[in-house]
Backbone bond lengths (Angstrom), bond angles and torsions (degrees), N, CA, C in turn:
res aa  C-N    CA-C-N  psi(-1)  N-CA   C-N-CA  omega(-1)  CA-C   N-CA-C  phi
1 X - - - 1.465 - - 1.527 109.76 -
2 X 1.325 115.81 -44.22 1.471 119.00 -179.06 1.523 110.93 -63.57
3 X 1.334 116.13 -35.67 1.477 119.87 179.61 1.533 109.68 -63.14
4 X 1.315 116.53 -41.49 1.473 120.10 -179.06 1.524 110.28 -63.78
5 X 1.332 116.77 -40.75 1.471 120.34 179.40 1.518 109.81 -65.46
6 X 1.322 117.37 -41.75 1.468 121.04 179.50 1.518 109.97 -62.84
7 X 1.316 117.60 -44.98 1.469 121.14 179.85 1.525 109.93 -62.33
8 X 1.330 117.10 -40.22 1.464 120.50 -179.19 1.523 110.30 -64.62
9 X 1.335 117.15 -45.24 1.470 120.92 -179.54 1.526 110.14 -64.58
10 X 1.330 117.61 -42.50 1.465 120.52 179.48 1.519 110.55 -63.36
11 X 1.328 117.43 -41.78 1.460 120.95 179.84 1.525 110.56 -64.13
12 X 1.325 117.08 -43.69 1.463 120.26 -179.33 1.525 110.52 -64.21
13 X 1.327 117.64 -43.93 1.462 120.53 -179.13 1.526 110.32 -67.34
14 X 1.335 117.92 -34.87 1.460 121.25 179.13 1.529 110.50 -66.92
15 X 1.331 116.08 -44.46 1.469 120.31 179.30 1.527 109.78 -63.42
16 X 1.335 116.50 -42.10 1.468 119.98 179.98 1.523 109.87 -65.21
17 X 1.326 117.42 -39.05 1.463 121.25 179.88 1.524 111.10 -65.83
18 X 1.310 117.20 -43.63 1.471 120.94 179.41 1.529 109.90 -65.06
19 X 1.342 116.45 -42.11 1.468 120.49 179.83 1.528 110.00 -62.74
20 X 1.332 116.65 -43.27 1.468 120.51 179.93 1.526 110.56 -66.26
21 X 1.351 116.58 -39.66 1.468 120.33 -179.75 1.528 110.27 -65.75
22 X 1.332 116.93 -39.81 1.464 120.44 179.15 1.531 110.37 -64.41
23 X 1.324 117.21 -41.01 1.459 120.00 179.78 1.524 110.43 -66.69
24 X 1.335 117.35 -45.09 1.466 120.13 -177.97 1.529 110.27 -65.73
25 X 1.341 116.93 -38.01 1.467 119.51 -179.37 1.531 109.64 -69.66
26 X 1.321 117.08 -34.54 1.471 119.85 179.77 1.525 109.35 -69.85
27 X 1.324 117.04 -30.47 1.465 119.88 178.47 1.520 110.03 -70.79
28 X 1.346 116.65 -34.28 1.468 120.12 -178.46 1.523 110.94 -67.80
29 X 1.334 117.12 -34.33 1.468 120.16 -177.04 1.528 110.61 -65.64
């Protein structure tokens, strides 16, 4: 159960990080 929660949190933070990076990179262009 703990592994599933860890995977879920990592996936959410990764998606948020990629989304934020895409927005910041689009602002730089």
